[in-house]
C-alpha positions, 0 to 999 in steps of 0.5 A: 399163675406164672412163676419164674424157675426159682419160684417153681423150685422153691415151691416144689421143695416146700411141697416135697418137704410137706409131702415127705414130712421132713425138715429143711435141716434133714433135707440139707443133711440128706442132700449135702446142700448146706442149710443156708443154701436151702433156706436161700433157695426157699426164700428166693434170695438165690438169683440162679439155681444151679442144676448141680444143686437141684440134682443134690436136692432131688437126691436128698428127697430120694428122687431122680431129677426127673421125678423132682421136675415132674410137677405142673410147676415146671410146665413151660406154660406155667413158667415166666422164662 
C-alpha cells in the first residue's frame, strides 16, 4: 500500500501512541508541539510536515528521529513521492 509522507507520519504517530500507551495530549506536552498541530498531523490536514516538527515529536516519544523513521512506512517503495 502506497502512502504519501504525511500519511506515513500520521500512521507512525498513531502506532507509537498505541505502543507507548500515551495520549495525543501527553505527546504534545512531552514534545512541545501544540495539541492542535498534532491533531492536524494525525488527521492529515497539514500539507507539509516540517522536519523540525518531526524532531520534536520523536523527542516527545523519547526517540531519535532515526528511531521514529525506522518503520516500513517510510521505505521508498511504500511511499508515493
